[in-house]
C-alpha positions, 0 to 999 in steps of 0.5 A: 855470552856466546861461546868463543869459536876457536878454543872449542875445536882442535887445530885440525878443526879450527884451521880445516879451510887452511889444511884444505887450501894447502892440499889444493896447492900441494896436490897441484904441485904433486901433479906437476912433479909426478903426474903419474902418481895419482894415476898409478894409485887410482889404477889399484882398484877392485874390478868387477867385469873389467870395471874398476869399482873400488879404488883401494887406496881411496877406499882405506882413506875414506874408511878412516873418515867415516868410521869415527862418525859411526862409532860415536852413534849410541843406538839407544839414543836413536830409540829415544829420539822418537820423544822429540818428534817435532825437531826430528821430523823437521830435520828429516823433512828438510834433509830428504824432501826438500834439500836434494831438489833445491840443490839440483835446481840451483846447481843446474840454474848456475852450472847449466845456464848462468855459468855454462859459458864461463865452464865451457859449453863444449867442454867435456869430461871422461867418467867411468863406465857405469857398473854392469852396463855393457856398451860399445864405442860410439854408443850413447848413455844418458848425456855421454858417449863411449870413447876409448881413453888409454885403452879403457872405455870411458863415457864422455859427458859435458863437463858442466853436467859432471860438476852437477853430478857432484852437487847432486851427491852432496845434496843428498848427503846430509849431516857430517860429524862436523855438525857435532862441533857446530851445534856445540858452538851454537849452544844447541842440543847436543843429544838431538844433534847426535840423534840426527847424525844417527838417524840420517846415516841409517836413512842414507842407507835406503834413501841415498841410492834411490834419490841419487839414481833418480836425480842423476837420471834427471840430469841425464847422467849415468845411473849406475845403481849397482854402483850406488848401492855398493858405494852405500854398503862399502862407505856407509854400511861397512863403517857403521857395522864396524863402529857399532861393534867396536863401540860395544866392544871397546866400552865393555873392556875399558868403560865409557869414559875412556871411550869418550875421553881417550879413544874418540879423542884420537880419532879426530886427527886420523879423520881429518888426516884421511881427508887431506890425504884423499884431497891431495890425491884429488887435486894432484889429478885435477891440477891441470884443470884448475890451472887452466881455468882457476875460476872452476873453483868459483863456479862450483862454489856459488851454487853450493854457498847459495844452497847452504844459506837457503837451506839454513834459512828455511830450516831456521825459519820453519823451526821459529814457526813450529816454536821449537826451543833454540836448543833444538832449532839451531842444530836442526838448521845446521844439520840441514845446511851441512853436507856428509862431504865424506860420502859425497866425495866416496861416491863421486870417486866410486861412480865417476872417477878420481879424475872427474869433474863430480869428484872435484865438485865434492871437494869444493864442497869441503872447501867452503863447508867450514867458513860458511858454517861458522858464519851461520854458527855466528848467525844462530848465536846473535839470534838466539834471543828470537826463540824460546829457551 
């Protein structure tokens, strides 16, 4: 008997796609009613050398998205993960040696070739100037040109390339907290899933900036290495340290049972609420783009959907060839298929701006994640007989 998909999740997780849809509508409506609201919030930023690097409201929201993920990590489990070399090795190989490059190739094919005419071959997007780069008006940088917009120097880049950047940031951000839900629903090995969440979070500290900078450079987009490293520090390292320290302190003071049954239970709705607030801000600023071309969401969603299914099928198939038990095969495939969209959103907003096409592309990743992953959970449950238990 397979598990019922709906009672296992909270109302926030169960209807996340609905909430995201409401945020899209609410954000667009807010942008119409109060068009200056998102711009004013985006203006509340920490600047370095005159360049706004960290949006304070977004940073606060994203910290509360990331912290609950990090506080769940038991570092003792990371050490014990070495005993399960095959599933851990498979997950790391797919996540870091295959997934970023297939995402780049698929997104480039669809956004840069097949859908380019629909997006607008001459459509342009304004993104933030790269941190630490001093450019003058009219100067080119990658595929962009420096222009003056509302008194601020910005880079004008092709819109499809901006969408490509968002897809790249999703492709190099594997495994979210929600993958623990997918593993549970598929009756997978929860211990392996938690270990891979931990290992991927740690690996991101090293490889996220390297792969992000490389692939953004290949795509002829701005490669702000300093900002990439800063985004990892703010959105990964900071909540990771906060999670590690607070986890130890809370367990020492209140015990592990209270930590898991009370503390973590409270954090889940806070995480989703922070995500939804961020989405309202994003869509309030991108409302005009969506209203002018409502098919924009579809153009971005198609390559993301294909990438998700491809990586799942590849990992699931390799797990079968490696003769992994179903309990390890299912979460390995689901981890590879899912994205750490919190980090992707954070980095896109930080590098390219709240109003950029890159930020919109990462939000589309959130929009399709839940229904697609639930579909893949059902695939796992219906094929578990093909694996050893």
